[in-house]
C-alpha positions in Angstrom: 88.5 108.0 58.5 87.4 106.8 61.9 84.1 105.1 62.6 82.8 105.2 66.1 80.0 103.1 67.6 78.8 103.7 71.2 77.0 101.2 73.4 76.1 100.6 77.0 73.4 103.2 77.5 70.1 102.5 79.2 67.8 103.3 82.0 69.1 103.4 85.5 68.0 104.7 88.9 69.6 107.6 90.6 72.7 106.5 92.3 73.3 103.6 89.9 76.1 103.0 87.4 76.6 102.5 83.8 79.6 101.8 81.6 79.6 103.2 78.1 81.9 101.8 75.4 83.0 103.3 72.1 84.4 101.0 69.5 86.5 102.6 66.8 87.6 101.3 63.4 89.8 102.8 60.8 93.5 103.4 60.7 93.1 107.0 61.8 92.3 106.0 65.3 95.9 105.6 65.9 97.1 108.9 67.7 93.6 110.2 68.2 92.6 111.9 71.4 89.1 110.8 72.4 86.3 112.6 74.1 82.8 111.9 75.5 80.1 114.5 75.1 76.4 114.6 76.0 73.3 116.5 74.8 70.1 116.7 76.7 66.9 117.8 75.0 66.8 121.5 74.3 70.4 122.0 75.4 73.7 122.3 73.5 76.2 119.4 73.3 78.5 119.6 76.2 81.9 118.2 77.2 82.0 115.3 79.6 85.5 113.8 79.5 88.5 113.4 77.3 91.7 111.3 77.2 94.9 111.5 75.4 96.1 108.9 72.9 98.4 107.2 75.4 95.8 107.5 78.2 98.3 109.3 80.4 96.1 112.4 80.9 92.3 112.6 81.4 90.1 115.6 81.6 86.6 116.0 83.1 83.8 118.5 83.3 83.2 119.8 86.8 79.7 118.3 86.8 81.0 114.7 86.5 84.4 115.0 88.3 84.8 112.3 90.9 81.8 110.3 89.5 82.9 109.4 85.9 86.1 107.8 84.7 87.3 107.8 81.1 89.7 105.1 80.0 90.9 103.4 76.8 92.3 100.2 75.5 94.1 101.0 72.3 94.7 97.3 71.5 91.0 96.9 71.3 90.3 100.3 69.7 87.9 101.0 72.5 87.2 103.9 74.8 85.1 103.6 78.0 83.2 105.9 80.2 82.4 104.5 83.6 79.6 106.4 85.2 78.9 106.1 88.9 76.5 107.9 91.3 74.3 108.8 88.4 71.9 111.7 88.8 68.8 112.6 86.9 70.6 115.6 85.4 73.0 113.2 83.7 70.2 112.1 81.5 71.2 112.8 77.8 72.4 111.2 74.6 76.1 110.4 75.1 78.5 110.7 72.1 82.1 109.7 71.7 84.3 111.6 69.4 87.8 111.4 68.0 90.3 114.1 67.3 93.5 113.6 65.4 95.4 116.1 67.5 95.7 117.0 71.2 92.8 116.7 73.6 90.1 119.4 73.4 86.9 120.1 75.3 85.1 122.0 72.5 82.8 119.8 70.4 83.6 121.6 67.2 87.2 120.6 67.4 86.5 116.9 67.0 86.6 115.3 63.6 84.7 112.1 64.0 81.5 111.3 66.0 79.5 108.3 66.9 75.7 108.0 66.6 75.1 108.4 70.3 73.6 106.2 73.1 70.8 107.3 75.4 71.3 107.4 79.1 68.3 108.0 81.2 68.5 108.3 85.0 65.3 108.1 87.0 64.8 109.8 90.3 
């Protein structure tokens, strides 16, 4: 089992930055690929970014490439999402997820999910 708790969301003006954190607990975190997803009202949950267990490879949705950075500190069981140059269309609930396998971009392939943190970007 892996428990995930996100933090760092909030209200920010367009062009601003936020850093989300995802703290994991449970032995199964070891070896897990991690992903960030988001869901806006009335829309499906969508892939944002993902990172391999060792952090050597990262993957991004086209909509956030060049603005968001995913990273992890395995010693702290924590994954981060640095979000820069935020836009109103980035407004959503952001979720972190863990997968005890290789990286994936499909939400249904992740085994564990956090409760989400709200990010609101005002224009």
